[in-house]
C-alpha positions as CSV (number, residue, x, y, z in Angstrom):
1,M,43.8,-75.6,-114.2
2,S,40.9,-74.5,-112.0
3,Q,37.5,-76.1,-112.2
4,T,34.5,-74.0,-112.8
5,V,31.5,-74.9,-110.5
6,A,28.2,-74.5,-112.5
7,K,25.8,-72.0,-110.9
8,K,22.4,-73.2,-109.9
9,S,19.1,-71.3,-110.6
10,F,17.1,-69.9,-107.8
11,A,14.5,-72.7,-108.3
12,E,17.3,-75.2,-108.0
13,Q,18.6,-73.7,-104.8
14,A,15.1,-73.4,-103.3
15,S,14.2,-76.9,-104.2
16,A,12.8,-79.1,-101.4
17,D,15.3,-81.9,-102.5
18,T,18.0,-80.6,-100.2
19,T,15.5,-80.8,-97.3
20,E,14.2,-84.1,-98.3
21,I,17.6,-85.8,-98.3
22,G,18.3,-84.4,-94.9
23,F,15.1,-86.3,-93.7
24,H,16.3,-89.5,-95.4
25,Y,19.9,-89.0,-94.0
26,Q,18.2,-88.8,-90.5
27,Y,15.9,-91.7,-90.9
28,Y,18.7,-94.1,-92.3
29,Y,20.9,-93.2,-89.5
30,F,18.0,-94.2,-87.2
31,L,17.8,-97.5,-89.1
32,Y,21.5,-98.1,-88.7
33,R,21.3,-97.5,-84.9
34,L,18.4,-99.9,-84.7
35,L,20.4,-102.6,-86.3
36,N,23.2,-102.1,-83.7
37,L,20.9,-102.3,-80.7
38,K,21.9,-104.5,-77.8
39,S,19.6,-106.0,-75.2
40,G,18.4,-103.4,-72.8
41,Q,18.9,-100.5,-75.3
42,S,16.5,-98.4,-77.2
43,V,16.6,-95.9,-80.2
44,G,14.3,-93.0,-80.9
45,L,13.6,-90.8,-83.9
46,E,12.8,-87.1,-83.3
47,V,12.1,-87.9,-79.6
48,K,15.0,-86.5,-77.5
49,D,17.0,-85.3,-80.6
50,D,17.2,-86.0,-84.3
51,V,18.1,-89.6,-83.2
52,H,18.9,-90.8,-79.7
53,T,20.0,-94.1,-78.1
54,D,19.3,-95.1,-74.4
55,L,21.9,-97.5,-73.2
56,D,21.4,-100.1,-70.5
57,N,23.5,-98.2,-68.0
58,E,21.2,-95.1,-67.7
59,T,23.4,-93.3,-70.3
60,Q,21.9,-91.6,-73.3
61,I,23.5,-90.6,-76.7
62,L,22.0,-87.7,-78.5
63,F,22.7,-87.5,-82.2
64,Q,22.3,-84.4,-84.4
65,L,22.4,-85.3,-88.1
66,K,23.6,-82.7,-90.7
67,H,23.7,-83.5,-94.4
68,T,25.0,-81.3,-97.3
69,V,24.6,-81.5,-101.0
70,Q,27.2,-78.8,-101.5
71,Q,30.4,-80.0,-103.1
72,N,33.9,-78.8,-103.2
73,A,36.0,-78.4,-106.4
74,T,37.0,-82.0,-106.5
75,G,33.3,-83.2,-106.3
76,G,33.4,-84.3,-102.6
77,S,31.3,-82.8,-99.7
78,I,32.4,-79.4,-98.4
79,A,34.3,-79.4,-95.2
80,L,32.9,-78.5,-91.7
81,T,34.5,-75.2,-90.9
82,E,35.0,-73.6,-87.5
83,L,32.4,-71.1,-88.4
84,D,30.0,-73.5,-89.9
85,G,26.3,-72.8,-89.2
86,D,25.6,-76.5,-88.8
87,L,28.4,-76.8,-86.1
88,W,27.2,-73.9,-84.0
89,K,23.4,-74.4,-84.4
90,T,23.9,-77.9,-83.2
91,L,26.0,-76.8,-80.1
92,R,23.5,-74.1,-79.4
93,N,20.6,-76.7,-79.5
94,W,22.4,-78.9,-77.2
95,A,23.1,-76.0,-74.8
96,K,19.3,-75.2,-74.9
97,I,18.5,-78.9,-74.1
98,I,21.0,-78.9,-71.2
99,S,19.4,-75.7,-69.6
100,D,15.8,-76.5,-70.5
101,D,13.7,-75.2,-67.5
102,T,10.6,-77.0,-68.9
103,A,12.4,-80.2,-68.3
104,G,13.4,-79.2,-64.8
105,R,16.9,-78.2,-65.6
106,D,17.1,-74.6,-64.7
107,Q,19.5,-75.3,-61.8
108,Q,23.2,-76.2,-62.3
109,A,22.9,-79.4,-60.2
110,K,20.4,-80.9,-62.6
111,Q,22.3,-79.6,-65.7
112,H,25.5,-81.5,-64.3
113,E,23.3,-84.5,-63.7
114,F,22.0,-84.4,-67.3
115,I,25.5,-83.9,-68.8
116,N,27.0,-86.7,-66.9
117,K,24.6,-89.3,-68.2
118,T,24.7,-87.9,-71.9
119,E,27.0,-87.9,-74.9
120,F,26.6,-85.5,-77.6
121,H,27.3,-86.6,-81.2
122,L,27.3,-84.5,-84.4
123,I,27.0,-86.8,-87.4
124,S,27.7,-85.3,-90.9
125,N,28.6,-86.1,-94.4
126,K,30.8,-83.0,-94.5
127,S,34.5,-83.7,-94.6
128,E,37.0,-82.9,-92.0
129,S,39.2,-79.8,-92.4
130,S,42.8,-79.4,-91.2
131,R,42.0,-75.8,-90.9
132,N,39.2,-76.2,-88.4
133,E,41.1,-74.9,-85.5
134,F,38.2,-75.0,-83.1
135,L,37.8,-78.8,-83.5
136,R,41.6,-79.2,-83.1
137,K,41.4,-77.1,-79.9
138,L,38.2,-79.0,-78.6
139,E,40.1,-82.4,-78.9
140,A,43.1,-81.0,-77.2
141,Y,40.8,-79.8,-74.3
142,K,39.1,-83.2,-74.0
143,A,42.6,-84.8,-73.8
144,T,43.5,-82.3,-71.0
145,A,46.3,-80.7,-73.3
146,L,44.4,-77.4,-73.4
147,S,42.8,-75.3,-70.7
148,L,39.1,-74.3,-70.7
149,E,40.3,-70.6,-70.7
150,D,42.2,-71.1,-73.9
151,L,39.4,-72.8,-75.6
152,C,36.9,-70.2,-74.5
153,T,39.3,-67.5,-75.7
154,H,39.2,-69.1,-79.2
155,I,35.4,-69.3,-79.0
156,N,35.1,-65.6,-78.1
157,A,37.5,-64.8,-81.0
158,L,35.2,-66.7,-83.4
159,Y,32.2,-64.7,-81.9
160,E,33.9,-61.5,-82.7
161,K,35.2,-62.7,-86.1
162,T,31.9,-63.8,-87.7
163,Q,29.7,-61.3,-89.5
164,D,26.8,-63.8,-89.7
165,K,24.1,-62.7,-87.1
166,D,22.6,-66.3,-86.9
167,I,26.1,-67.9,-86.1
168,K,27.0,-65.1,-83.6
169,G,23.7,-65.7,-81.9
170,Y,24.4,-69.5,-81.7
171,I,27.9,-68.9,-80.3
172,G,26.5,-66.4,-77.8
173,E,24.0,-68.8,-76.5
174,V,26.6,-71.5,-76.0
175,L,28.7,-69.0,-74.1
176,T,25.7,-68.2,-71.7
177,L,26.1,-71.6,-70.0
178,D,27.8,-71.5,-66.6
179,K,31.5,-72.0,-66.8
180,N,31.4,-75.2,-64.9
181,I,28.5,-76.5,-67.0
182,L,30.3,-75.4,-70.3
183,A,33.4,-77.2,-69.1
184,A,31.6,-80.4,-68.6
185,F,29.5,-80.1,-71.8
186,L,32.5,-79.5,-74.1
187,R,34.2,-82.8,-72.8
188,K,31.2,-84.8,-74.0
189,I,31.0,-83.6,-77.6
190,Y,31.9,-86.1,-80.3
191,L,32.0,-85.6,-84.1
192,E,31.7,-88.2,-86.8
193,L,32.4,-86.6,-90.3
194,N,32.6,-88.0,-93.8
195,L,29.6,-90.3,-93.0
196,D,27.9,-90.4,-96.4
197,D,27.0,-93.9,-97.5
198,L,24.6,-95.0,-94.8
199,H,23.1,-97.7,-97.2
200,T,26.5,-99.5,-97.1
201,L,26.7,-99.3,-93.3
202,I,23.1,-100.6,-93.0
203,K,23.7,-103.5,-95.4
204,M,26.9,-104.4,-93.5
205,A,25.0,-104.4,-90.2
206,I,22.4,-106.8,-91.8
207,K,25.2,-109.1,-93.1
208,E,26.6,-109.2,-89.6
209,K,23.3,-110.8,-88.4
210,M,24.3,-113.9,-90.4
211,I,22.3,-113.0,-93.4
212,E,23.7,-114.5,-96.8
213,S,25.3,-111.9,-99.0
214,S,22.8,-112.8,-101.7
215,K,19.8,-111.9,-99.5
216,V,21.2,-108.7,-97.9
217,D,19.4,-106.4,-100.5
218,A,16.2,-108.2,-100.1
219,V,16.2,-108.1,-96.3
220,F,17.2,-104.2,-96.4
221,E,14.4,-103.4,-98.7
222,R,11.7,-105.3,-96.7
223,L,13.0,-103.9,-93.4
224,D,13.1,-100.4,-94.8
225,S,9.6,-100.7,-96.2
226,N,8.1,-102.1,-93.1
227,I,9.7,-99.7,-90.7
228,R,8.7,-96.6,-92.8
229,T,5.2,-98.0,-92.8
230,D,5.2,-98.6,-89.1
231,N,6.6,-95.1,-88.5
232,Y,3.9,-93.6,-90.5
233,I,1.3,-95.3,-88.5
234,R,2.9,-94.3,-85.2
235,I,2.9,-90.7,-86.2
236,K,-0.6,-90.7,-87.5
237,E,-1.7,-92.1,-84.1
238,G,0.3,-89.5,-82.2
239,Q,2.8,-92.0,-80.9
240,K,6.6,-91.5,-80.5
241,I,9.0,-93.3,-82.9
242,E,10.9,-95.2,-80.2
243,L,11.9,-98.9,-80.2
244,D,13.7,-101.0,-77.6
245,F,15.6,-104.1,-78.5
246,D,12.9,-106.6,-77.5
247,S,10.3,-104.7,-79.6
248,F,12.5,-104.5,-82.5
249,Y,13.4,-108.2,-82.3
250,K,9.7,-109.3,-81.9
251,R,8.4,-107.0,-84.7
252,Y,11.0,-107.5,-87.4
253,R,12.8,-110.8,-86.6
254,T,11.1,-112.8,-89.3
255,I,12.6,-110.5,-92.0
256,F,16.0,-111.9,-90.9
257,S,14.9,-115.4,-90.8
258,S,15.7,-117.6,-93.9
259,S,13.8,-120.6,-92.3
260,R,10.9,-120.1,-90.0
261,E,8.8,-122.0,-87.6
262,P,5.4,-122.7,-89.2
263,L,2.4,-120.6,-88.3
264,Q,0.3,-122.2,-85.5
265,L,-3.1,-122.8,-87.2
266,G,-4.8,-124.6,-84.2
267,R,-4.6,-122.0,-81.6
268,P,-7.8,-121.4,-79.4
269,F,-10.3,-118.9,-80.7
270,A,-13.4,-117.5,-79.2
271,P,-15.4,-115.5,-81.9
272,A,-17.3,-112.3,-81.0
273,F,-20.3,-112.5,-83.3
274,P,-22.0,-109.4,-84.8
275,E,-25.5,-108.7,-83.5
276,D,-27.2,-109.8,-86.8
277,V,-25.0,-112.3,-88.7
278,F,-27.4,-112.2,-91.7
279,A,-26.7,-108.4,-92.1
280,Q,-23.1,-109.0,-93.1
281,V,-22.2,-108.3,-96.8
282,F,-20.7,-111.6,-97.5
283,I,-23.6,-113.6,-96.1
284,K,-26.1,-111.5,-98.4
285,Q,-23.7,-112.3,-101.3
286,L,-24.0,-116.1,-100.6
287,V,-27.7,-115.9,-100.2
288,A,-27.9,-114.0,-103.6
289,V,-26.4,-117.0,-105.5
290,S,-28.2,-119.7,-103.5
291,A,-25.0,-120.8,-101.8
292,M,-26.9,-120.8,-98.5
293,K,-30.6,-120.3,-97.4
294,I,-31.7,-117.1,-95.8
295,D,-32.7,-118.9,-92.6
296,D,-29.7,-121.3,-92.2
297,V,-28.6,-120.1,-88.9
298,E,-26.1,-122.8,-88.3
299,R,-24.2,-122.2,-91.5
300,A,-24.2,-118.5,-91.1
301,F,-22.5,-118.8,-87.8
302,E,-20.1,-121.3,-89.2
303,Y,-19.1,-119.1,-92.1
304,T,-18.9,-116.0,-89.8
305,T,-16.5,-117.9,-87.5
306,N,-14.3,-118.8,-90.5
307,K,-14.1,-115.1,-91.4
308,L,-13.5,-113.8,-87.9
309,K,-10.7,-116.3,-87.2
310,I,-8.6,-115.4,-90.2
311,V,-8.9,-111.8,-89.5
312,R,-7.9,-112.3,-85.8
313,F,-5.1,-114.8,-86.6
314,L,-3.6,-112.4,-89.2
315,D,-3.6,-109.6,-86.5
316,D,-2.1,-111.8,-83.9
317,W,0.6,-113.0,-86.3
318,L,1.5,-109.4,-87.2
319,Q,1.6,-108.3,-83.5
320,S,3.7,-111.3,-82.4
321,G,6.2,-110.6,-85.3
322,E,5.4,-114.0,-86.9
323,L,4.4,-112.2,-90.1
324,V,5.1,-108.6,-91.3
325,A,2.8,-106.2,-93.1
326,D,3.9,-106.8,-96.6
327,E,3.4,-110.5,-96.2
328,I,-0.1,-110.0,-95.2
329,A,-0.6,-107.5,-98.1
330,D,0.8,-110.1,-100.6
331,F,-1.4,-112.7,-99.2
332,H,-4.6,-110.7,-99.8
333,K,-3.4,-109.7,-103.2
334,D,-2.6,-113.4,-104.2
335,V,-6.2,-114.5,-103.1
336,K,-7.8,-111.7,-105.0
337,T,-5.8,-112.6,-108.1
338,K,-6.9,-116.2,-107.9
339,W,-10.5,-115.1,-107.5
340,R,-10.2,-112.7,-110.5
341,N,-8.9,-115.5,-112.7
342,A,-11.7,-117.9,-111.8
343,F,-14.3,-115.0,-111.9
344,E,-13.3,-114.2,-115.5
345,H,-13.5,-117.8,-116.5
346,W,-16.9,-118.6,-114.9
347,C,-18.9,-115.4,-114.5
348,E,-17.7,-112.3,-116.4
349,D,-19.6,-113.1,-119.7
350,C,-22.2,-115.6,-118.5
351,L,-25.9,-115.4,-119.7
352,D,-28.6,-114.3,-117.3
353,R,-30.0,-117.7,-116.9
354,D,-26.5,-119.0,-115.9
355,V,-25.7,-116.4,-113.4
356,V,-26.4,-118.5,-110.3
357,D,-25.0,-121.8,-111.6
358,K,-21.8,-120.1,-112.6
359,A,-21.5,-118.2,-109.3
360,K,-21.9,-121.5,-107.4
361,Q,-19.2,-123.2,-109.6
362,L,-16.8,-120.2,-109.0
363,L,-17.4,-120.5,-105.2
364,Y,-16.9,-124.3,-105.3
365,D,-13.6,-124.0,-107.1
366,L,-12.2,-121.4,-104.8
367,R,-13.4,-123.1,-101.6
368,K,-11.2,-126.1,-102.5
369,I,-7.9,-124.0,-102.5
370,E,-5.8,-124.0,-99.5
371,F,-4.0,-120.6,-99.7
372,S,-0.6,-119.9,-98.6
373,I,1.0,-117.0,-96.7
374,A,4.7,-116.5,-96.2
375,S,5.4,-120.2,-97.3
376,N,2.8,-121.4,-94.8
377,K,-0.1,-123.3,-96.2
378,L,-3.5,-122.5,-94.5
379,N,-6.1,-125.0,-93.8
380,T,-9.6,-125.0,-95.5
381,E,-11.3,-123.2,-92.7
382,L,-8.9,-120.3,-92.7
383,S,-8.7,-120.2,-96.6
384,N,-12.5,-120.2,-96.9
385,G,-12.5,-117.4,-94.2
386,E,-10.2,-115.3,-96.3
387,L,-12.8,-115.5,-99.1
388,Y,-15.6,-114.4,-96.9
389,H,-13.5,-111.6,-95.4
390,L,-12.7,-110.2,-98.8
391,S,-16.2,-110.6,-99.9
392,D,-17.4,-108.8,-96.7
393,E,-15.0,-105.9,-97.5
394,R,-16.5,-105.7,-101.0
395,L,-13.3,-106.6,-102.7
396,I,-14.6,-109.8,-104.4
397,G,-18.0,-111.4,-105.0
398,W,-19.7,-114.4,-106.7
399,H,-22.6,-113.1,-108.7
400,R,-21.8,-111.7,-112.1
401,D,-23.2,-108.3,-111.0
402,W,-21.9,-108.5,-107.4
403,K,-20.7,-104.9,-107.4
404,T,-24.2,-103.6,-107.9
405,L,-26.0,-106.0,-105.7
């Protein structure tokens, strides 16, 4: 009994969902390759190809990622056919890369040099098909069981057979390569099909880094979130998304650590003071509740040092990989929550005559707290500095009406 495949509306067919999942497929393969980096290697996203890996022996691997949401009658992904647009568009793209004159590869010698140091991998969730005669012949050619002439004869037959103008164009561009270049190129093509569940592969790679099974999901979620955030920042700043092993290790190693070395709180620090310390928002807020005098220069510089130190230390810990972005965000959030709870108790509904006294009590209570970040307790100096920093950013205050001061 044959199955009836439900037809999709035009809106469903035109939905951006199919494009979006292709981007996710590409990104998660990039993440998978990152987790498999060895010392001396690097991985890039949309730099040399969809994804690429540079090995430590001057060899590079170019990955083209092709994802489909189309299903066959049994509910699995459709097969990669020998006249598949994804197949021939990929081969065309690589042919154009090989002969790219803007990269100095307009001469055959340079094209040979490029092919010799490159592998070309097509990765797809499409299934294998026993009827894909081209792939069968390609593997036979690579195993020296089929001549180049016989393989090209079959490719030319496919060119004549297809009625699709785009596919015919892709095949034609592949065949424009010099015969010797084409021969070398075809030997360096590899396909990995049926690769659908990248999350499972990624989680297995995480587990192989000696992470307990119970913690794999949490490590995956944090790694995914932080890499996505960092990728966004790199793109926004016009940078390429490319990481070598050392950078990846330094930036994200703490995510994998179940036990960490404590943060070093006593490192040297030389503050760069603003021109007018009394012009700072947090100083003005302290003066407004009589927590310091308007002419108390010594205390103004002391409090400013506290503020500058926590800001510098947080950035240093982030850059050194001792902390990651979500830990810092959680730290700020926790301090703001503690402030809000105390502010509601002391200040929110206080009478006009009690505003200053209540504000000073609020400040006194919070200054006694030694805040924590990523299981590391901060000292009083840095904890107070965080309060001054948030106040300077107009995120917290002491006076009942601090938002309008």
